[in-house]
C-alpha positions in Angstrom: -61.8 -30.5 -3.0 -60.2 -27.4 -1.6 -58.7 -29.4 1.3 -57.2 -31.9 -1.1 -55.7 -29.1 -3.3 -54.1 -27.5 -0.2 -52.6 -30.7 1.0 -51.0 -31.6 -2.4 -47.3 -30.7 -2.4 -46.0 -28.1 -4.9 -44.4 -29.3 -8.0 -40.8 -27.9 -8.0 -40.6 -28.4 -11.8 -42.8 -25.4 -12.4 -40.1 -23.2 -10.8 -37.2 -24.6 -12.8 -36.9 -21.5 -15.1 -37.0 -19.3 -12.0 -34.4 -21.3 -10.1 -32.0 -21.3 -13.1 -31.2 -17.7 -12.4 -29.9 -18.5 -8.8 -26.3 -19.3 -9.7 -26.0 -15.9 -11.5 -27.9 -14.0 -8.9 -25.7 -15.4 -6.2 -22.7 -13.5 -7.5 -21.8 -10.0 -6.1 -22.6 -7.2 -8.4 -20.1 -4.7 -6.9 -16.4 -5.1 -7.5 -14.2 -5.8 -4.5 -12.1 -2.8 -3.3 -9.0 -2.5 -1.3 -9.6 -1.7 2.4 -8.0 1.7 3.2 -8.2 4.3 5.9 -7.3 7.9 6.2 -3.8 6.9 7.1 -3.0 4.5 4.3 -1.0 7.1 2.4 0.7 8.1 5.7 2.0 4.5 5.9 3.6 4.9 2.4 5.1 8.3 3.6 6.6 6.6 6.6 8.1 3.9 4.3 9.9 6.6 2.4 11.0 8.4 5.5 12.6 5.3 7.0 14.3 4.4 3.8 15.8 7.9 3.6 16.9 7.5 7.2 18.4 4.1 6.4 16.7 2.5 9.4 18.0 -1.1 9.5 15.7 -4.2 9.3 14.3 -5.3 12.6 12.3 -8.3 13.6 9.0 -7.6 15.3 5.9 -9.5 16.5 2.6 -8.8 18.3 0.5 -10.1 21.0 -3.2 -10.7 20.5 -5.1 -7.4 20.8 -8.2 -8.3 22.7 -11.5 -6.5 22.9 -12.8 -7.0 26.5 -15.9 -5.0 25.6 -16.9 -7.6 23.0 -18.4 -4.8 21.0 -15.7 -4.5 18.4 -14.8 -8.1 17.5 -12.4 -7.4 14.7 -9.0 -8.9 13.6 -6.9 -6.1 15.2 -3.6 -8.1 15.2 -3.9 -8.8 11.4 -4.5 -5.1 10.8 -1.2 -4.4 12.6 0.6 -7.0 10.3 -0.9 -5.3 7.2 0.2 -1.8 8.4 3.7 -3.0 9.1 3.9 -4.6 5.7 2.7 -1.4 3.9 5.3 0.5 5.9 8.2 -1.8 4.8 7.7 -2.0 1.0 10.7 0.1 0.1 12.5 0.5 3.4 12.4 -3.2 4.4 12.3 -2.0 8.0 10.0 -4.5 9.7 9.9 -8.3 9.3 7.1 -9.8 11.2 7.8 -13.1 13.1 4.6 -15.1 12.8 4.7 -17.6 15.6 2.3 -18.2 18.4 0.9 -21.2 20.3 -2.9 -21.3 20.7 -3.9 -24.4 22.6 -7.5 -23.9 21.8 -7.2 -23.5 18.0 -4.4 -25.6 16.7 -4.0 -25.3 12.9 -1.7 -27.0 10.4 1.0 -24.3 10.6 1.2 -24.5 14.4 1.2 -28.3 14.5 4.0 -28.5 11.8 6.0 -25.8 13.6 5.9 -27.6 16.9 6.9 -30.9 15.3 9.8 -29.3 13.4 11.0 -27.4 16.4 11.1 -30.6 18.5 13.2 -32.2 15.7 15.5 -29.2 15.2 14.4 -28.9 11.6 13.3 -25.2 11.9 14.9 -22.1 13.3 12.9 -19.3 14.7 14.5 -15.8 14.9 14.0 -13.9 18.1 12.1 -10.7 17.6 13.6 -7.5 19.0 10.3 -5.6 19.4 6.7 -6.5 20.0 3.3 -4.8 20.1 1.0 -5.1 23.1 -2.3 -3.5 23.7 -6.1 -3.8 23.6 -9.3 -2.1 22.5 -9.6 -0.4 25.8 -13.2 0.6 25.7 -16.2 1.0 23.4 -18.7 3.5 24.9 -21.9 3.0 23.1 -24.6 5.7 22.7 -22.6 8.4 24.4 -25.0 10.8 22.7 -28.5 9.8 21.7 -30.9 12.2 20.1 -34.4 11.3 19.2 -37.3 13.2 17.9 -40.9 12.5 16.6 -43.6 14.7 15.3 -47.0 13.9 13.8 -50.2 15.5 12.7 -53.8 14.1 12.6 -56.8 15.2 10.6 -60.0 13.7 9.4 -58.5 12.3 6.2 -54.7 12.7 6.6 -52.2 11.6 9.2 -48.5 12.4 9.0 -45.5 11.4 11.1 -41.8 12.2 11.0 -39.0 10.6 13.2 -35.3 11.1 13.5 -32.6 9.6 15.7 -28.9 10.0 16.0 -26.3 8.2 18.3 -22.5 8.5 18.8 -20.2 5.8 20.0 -16.6 6.1 21.1 -14.0 3.4 20.3 -10.5 3.6 21.9 -7.3 1.6 21.3 -4.2 1.4 23.5 -1.0 0.2 21.9 2.5 -0.1 23.3 5.9 -1.1 22.0 8.0 -3.5 24.1 11.5 -4.9 24.2 11.2 -8.6 23.5 14.5 -9.6 25.0 13.5 -8.3 28.5 9.7 -8.4 28.0 9.5 -4.8 29.2 7.4 -2.0 27.7 9.6 0.9 26.5 8.7 4.1 28.3 7.2 6.7 26.0 6.4 4.1 23.3 2.7 4.3 23.8 -0.3 5.3 21.7 -3.8 6.0 23.1 -6.4 7.3 20.6 -10.1 7.2 20.3 -12.4 7.7 17.4 -16.2 8.4 17.1 -18.5 6.4 15.0 -22.2 7.2 14.6 -25.5 5.8 13.6 -28.5 7.7 12.4 -31.8 7.4 10.7 -35.0 9.3 9.7 -38.4 8.2 8.5 -41.6 9.7 7.1 -45.1 8.1 7.5 -48.2 9.2 5.7 -51.7 7.7 6.0 -55.1 8.9 4.9 -58.4 8.1 3.4 -59.9 8.8 0.0 -63.6 8.2 0.1 -64.1 4.8 1.6 -60.6 3.6 0.9 -57.5 4.1 3.1 -53.9 4.3 2.1 -50.6 4.3 3.9 -47.0 5.3 2.8 -43.7 5.2 4.7 -40.1 5.8 3.8 -36.9 5.8 5.8 -33.1 5.9 5.5 -30.4 4.9 7.9 -26.6 4.8 8.2 -24.4 2.8 10.5 -20.6 3.4 10.7 -19.1 0.0 11.5 -16.4 -0.7 14.1 -14.1 -2.4 11.6 -13.1 0.7 9.6 -12.8 2.7 12.9 -10.4 0.2 14.4 -8.3 0.0 11.2 -7.9 3.8 11.4 -6.8 3.6 15.1 -4.4 0.8 14.3 -2.7 2.5 11.4 -2.4 5.8 13.4 -0.9 3.9 16.4 1.6 2.0 14.2 2.7 5.2 12.6 3.2 6.9 16.0 5.1 4.1 17.6 7.2 3.3 14.6 8.1 7.0 14.2 9.0 7.4 17.8 11.1 4.2 17.8 12.9 5.1 14.5 13.3 8.8 15.5 12.0 10.1 12.2 9.8 13.1 11.7 6.6 11.0 11.5 4.4 14.1 12.0 5.1 15.0 8.4 3.1 12.0 7.3 0.2 12.8 9.6 -0.4 16.2 8.0 -1.1 15.0 4.4 -4.3 16.0 2.7 -5.4 12.4 2.6 -5.7 12.3 6.4 -8.6 14.7 6.3 -11.6 12.7 7.5 -13.7 14.1 4.7 -11.2 13.3 1.9 -12.8 10.3 0.4 -16.3 11.7 0.7 -15.2 14.9 -1.0 -13.6 12.9 -3.8 -16.9 11.0 -4.2 -18.9 14.2 -4.5 -16.5 15.4 -7.2 -16.8 12.0 -8.9 -20.6 12.3 -9.0 -20.4 15.7 -10.6 -18.6 14.3 -13.7 -19.6 11.8 -16.4 -17.9 8.6 -17.5 -16.0 10.3 -20.4 -14.7 13.0 -18.1 -13.6 10.4 -15.5 -11.6 8.6 -18.1 -10.0 11.8 -19.3 -9.0 12.9 -15.8 -7.5 9.5 -15.0 -5.6 9.4 -18.3 -4.1 12.9 -17.6 -3.2 11.7 -14.2 -1.4 8.6 -15.6 0.5 10.9 -17.9 1.6 13.1 -15.0 2.7 10.1 -13.1 4.7 8.7 -16.0 2.6 5.6 -16.6 1.9 6.5 -20.3 3.2 9.0 -22.8 1.2 12.1 -23.7 1.3 11.4 -27.4 1.1 7.9 -29.1 2.3 6.7 -32.4 -0.4 6.5 -35.1 -0.1 2.7 -35.3 -0.8 2.2 -31.6 -4.2 1.5 -30.2 -4.8 4.1 -27.5 -7.4 2.1 -25.7 -5.1 -0.9 -25.3 -2.3 1.4 -24.0 -4.6 3.1 -21.6 -6.0 -0.1 -20.1 -2.4 -1.5 -19.7 -1.2 1.6 -18.0 -4.4 1.7 -15.8 -3.8 -2.0 -14.8 -0.2 -1.3 -13.8 -1.3 1.8 -11.8 -3.9 -0.2 -10.0 -1.4 -3.0 -9.2 1.2 -0.5 -7.9 -1.4 1.1 -5.6 -2.4 -2.3 -4.1 -5.9 -2.1 -5.6 -8.0 -4.8 -7.1 -6.9 -4.7 -10.7 -9.9 -4.2 -13.0 -8.6 -2.1 -15.9 -11.7 0.1 -15.7 -12.2 3.6 -14.3 -14.4 3.3 -11.2 -14.5 5.5 -8.1 -11.6 3.8 -6.3 -9.4 4.3 -9.4 -10.6 7.9 -9.7 -9.8 8.5 -6.1 -6.3 7.0 -6.2 -5.4 8.7 -9.5 -6.4 12.2 -8.4 -5.7 12.2 -4.7 -2.2 13.7 -5.3 -3.8 16.8 -6.9 -5.9 17.9 -3.9 -4.8 20.7 -1.6 -6.0 22.5 1.5 -6.9 26.1 1.4 -6.4 28.6 4.2 -9.7 27.5 5.8 -8.7 23.9 5.9 -11.1 22.9 3.2 -10.2 20.4 0.4 -9.8 22.0 -3.0 -8.8 20.7 -6.4 -5.4 21.7 -7.6 -5.2 22.2 -11.4 -8.3 20.3 -12.5 -12.1 20.4 -12.7 -14.8 17.8 -12.3 -16.5 18.5 -15.6 -13.6 18.6 -18.0 -10.3 16.7 -18.2 -8.4 19.8 -19.4 -5.9 21.1 -16.9 -6.6 24.4 -15.2 -3.5 26.8 -15.3 -2.1 27.6 -11.9 -0.1 30.8 -11.6 3.3 30.8 -9.7 1.8 33.3 -7.3 -1.4 31.5 -6.7 -2.4 31.6 -3.1 -3.5 27.9 -3.1 -0.6 25.9 -1.7 1.0 23.1 -3.6 -0.2 19.6 -2.5 2.0 17.5 -0.3 2.7 15.3 -3.2 4.5 18.2 -4.9 2.8 17.2 -8.2 0.7 19.2 -10.6 -2.1 17.8 -12.7 -1.4 17.8 -16.4 2.3 18.6 -16.1 5.1 16.5 -17.4 6.3 13.8 -15.0 9.3 14.7 -12.9 12.6 13.2 -14.0 13.2 9.7 -12.9 15.5 9.2 -9.9 17.3 6.0 -8.9 18.3 5.3 -5.4 20.9 2.7 -4.3 21.6 1.8 -0.7 24.0 -0.6 1.0 21.8 -2.5 3.5 24.4 -4.1 5.7 23.7 -3.8 9.4 26.0 -0.8 9.9 24.5 2.2 8.2 26.8 4.2 5.9 29.4 1.5 5.7 31.5 1.6 2.6 34.6 -0.4 3.7 34.6 -4.2 3.6 37.1 -7.0 3.7 37.6 -9.7 1.1 35.1 -12.5 1.5 32.3 -10.4 3.1 28.8 -10.4 1.7 27.2 -7.2 0.7 23.4 -6.5 0.6 22.0 -3.6 -1.5 18.5 -2.3 -2.4 17.4 -0.2 -5.4 14.3 2.0 -5.8 13.0 4.0 -8.7 10.8 7.1 -8.4 8.4 5.8 -11.1 7.7 2.5 -12.8 10.7 1.5 -14.9 12.6 -1.3 -16.5 15.8 -1.8 -14.5 19.0 -3.6 -15.1 21.8 -3.7 -12.5 25.5 -4.5 -13.2 28.2 -5.4 -10.7 31.9 -4.6 -11.3 34.8 -6.1 -9.2 38.1 -4.5 -8.4 39.6 -5.8 -11.7 36.9 -4.1 -13.8 35.1 -7.3 -14.8 31.4 -6.6 -15.1 28.4 -9.0 -14.8 24.7 -8.3 -15.0 22.7 -9.2 -11.8 19.2 -8.4 -13.0 17.2 -9.2 -15.0 17.8 -12.9 -14.6 15.9 -16.1 -14.6 14.3 -15.3 -11.2 13.9 -11.5 -11.3 12.4 -9.6 -14.3 13.3 -6.1 -15.3 10.0 -4.3 -14.5 10.2 -2.6 -11.2 7.3 -0.5 -9.7 7.8 2.7 -7.8 6.0 1.2 -4.7 8.6 -1.5 -4.2 12.3 -1.8 -3.6 14.3 -4.6 -5.1 16.8 -6.4 -2.9 20.2 -7.4 -4.3 20.3 -10.2 -3.4 16.9 -10.9 -1.9 18.0 -11.5 1.7 14.4 -12.2 2.8 14.2 -15.2 0.6 15.6 -18.6 1.9 16.9 -19.2 -1.7 18.0 -15.8 -3.1 19.6 -17.4 -6.2 22.9 -15.6 -5.8 25.1 -13.7 -3.3 27.3 -10.6 -3.7 30.7 -11.3 -2.1 33.8 -9.1 -2.2 36.4 -10.8 -4.4 39.6 -8.8 -4.2 41.2 -5.7 -2.7 40.3 -2.4 -4.5 37.1 -0.6 -5.4 33.9 -2.5 -6.4 30.6 -1.0 -7.5 27.1 -1.6 -8.5 25.2 0.4 -11.2 21.6 0.3 -12.1 20.1 1.6 -15.3 16.4 2.5 -15.7 14.3 3.0 -18.8 10.6 3.7 -19.5 10.3 0.6 -21.8 12.0 -2.7 -22.3 15.1 -1.9 -24.4 16.8 -5.3 -24.1 16.5 -5.9 -27.9 18.1 -2.6 -28.7 21.2 -3.1 -26.7 24.6 -4.2 -28.1 25.6 -7.8 -28.1 27.8 -7.7 -24.9 24.9 -6.2 -22.9 22.6 -9.0 -24.0 24.9 -11.7 -22.4 23.2 -14.0 -19.9 23.1 -12.9 -16.3 26.0 -13.6 -14.0 28.5 -14.0 -17.0 31.2 -11.4 -17.7 30.4 -8.8 -20.3 32.9 -9.4 -23.1 35.0 -6.4 -24.1 33.9 -4.2 -21.2 36.0 -3.0 -18.3 34.3 -1.0 -15.6 30.8 0.4 -15.3 31.7 3.6 -17.3 31.9 1.5 -20.4 28.4 0.0 -19.7 27.0 3.6 -19.7 28.8 4.4 -23.0 27.3 1.2 -24.5 23.8 2.3 -23.4 24.3 5.7 -24.9 25.4 4.2 -28.2 22.6 1.6 -28.3 19.7 3.8 -27.2 20.8 7.0 -29.0 17.9 9.5 -28.3 15.9 7.3 -25.9 16.3 8.6 -22.3 17.6 6.5 -19.5 18.7 7.0 -15.9 21.6 5.4 -14.1 23.3 5.6 -10.7 26.2 3.9 -9.0 27.3 3.0 -5.5 30.8 2.0 -4.7 32.6 0.5 -1.8 36.2 -0.2 -0.8 37.5 -3.7 -0.3 40.6 -4.3 1.9 42.5 -7.6 2.3 41.3 -9.9 5.0 42.9 -9.2 8.3 45.0 -12.0 9.7 43.6 -14.0 12.5 44.7 -13.1 16.0 47.7 -14.9 17.4 46.7 -18.2 19.0 43.1 -18.1 17.6 41.7 -21.5 17.0 44.4 -23.4 19.0 43.6 -25.6 21.9 44.4 -24.3 25.3 
């Protein structure tokens, strides 16, 4: 009977209720977060530096970055691409040429590219620079420390063990001239970082009367090679890009956020507070950064306004948008209000972990102002608009009739932006917003006028006649399109009726918005008649 029962297969139907939970249990229970390192903020700093230096756009690519040790099998090349992208959001410095031939792993893009190249249906631009390098070594267990201790008695035995190891990971990266396939002297980066593993455990065993018992507990940590290599890659890209562009990149490597204990310290402060305090601190931070007003009208739901502002902030920071206050949001919102004291320790600047109320900071306080130059709980700084001519020759303000002009605009905080173009005769048209580009512009991006990185930008800016032409952009905190006068609501790319010159556009804004604040800035350029062709040009010899 027992043999028969053991040989009978189990009835899966009895487990149907248990199995019904599998689909739900298979889902992750922790929200995804953005992969960041100690130098992610330094990449944004470099982006601002290169925009201020007006570094022109350059094409760049990279070789595969191998790991001959086979102990750090990570996508190093893709990390380089991500770092270059983060460094070019407002400066538009680097455009990555994504072309390679891998005979072992042919994919759809490679196959189509080869077919189109052979039929002259695609044009590849030659890069000017390229990255070359490798994960030079991974020295495992350079330090290894182990210890065990135990006791034994008639009815009790104890044991304790602990182990620690340290591993060194190194990355070599160089910058080369693609035209000559030579590595540029001095354009090199060789850094290493230490990652560690460790663990400890406790064992207890004994006897109570005739019965024995046993208990053990342990905990371990293991720092992975992926985060270590990302840190090395971002540091190397900052060093090489800074040396090549001849900008003071060291300013971006001395931010508080580069402190190796920065995120862990923020996490400790996060654990000290409660959920209500977390929301209050983040809300005050959003007010300081200009994402939401300090006071709201009585007919406005504050929860809805806060969630919308929080979602915009998360999107601008490149985070996974959730609309809730979790630790990644807490860390990104308060990281600008952290300073270093005279001992090099991280300290809060103007806030506490147990209350959202700002802490007054005296003008003669010995604590230095954070690198962000922002103070928690203070009013946001006045908005600034920056316009630049992005043609190849920096600082160029003289053009000929028929030349195309490329510009970019950047705002210091999130705003609604409208840009107007005036020709030499004073005729004015609105460029943005239009059917392709909306008015909302984030502080972390620069808008291109026109978008020269798009194969179909939708429009071009071309000098029309001799004289002075100009472009003006206007920024507001909210969408004011319905408050503007009728001429300003004309469709994009059509002349504004009754307006001559950009000064009249400013007056129309002042009249329409009354007490509502707005910012504006203008860039102008001279247009000269086209020079006649040289004698004999175009004739047959």
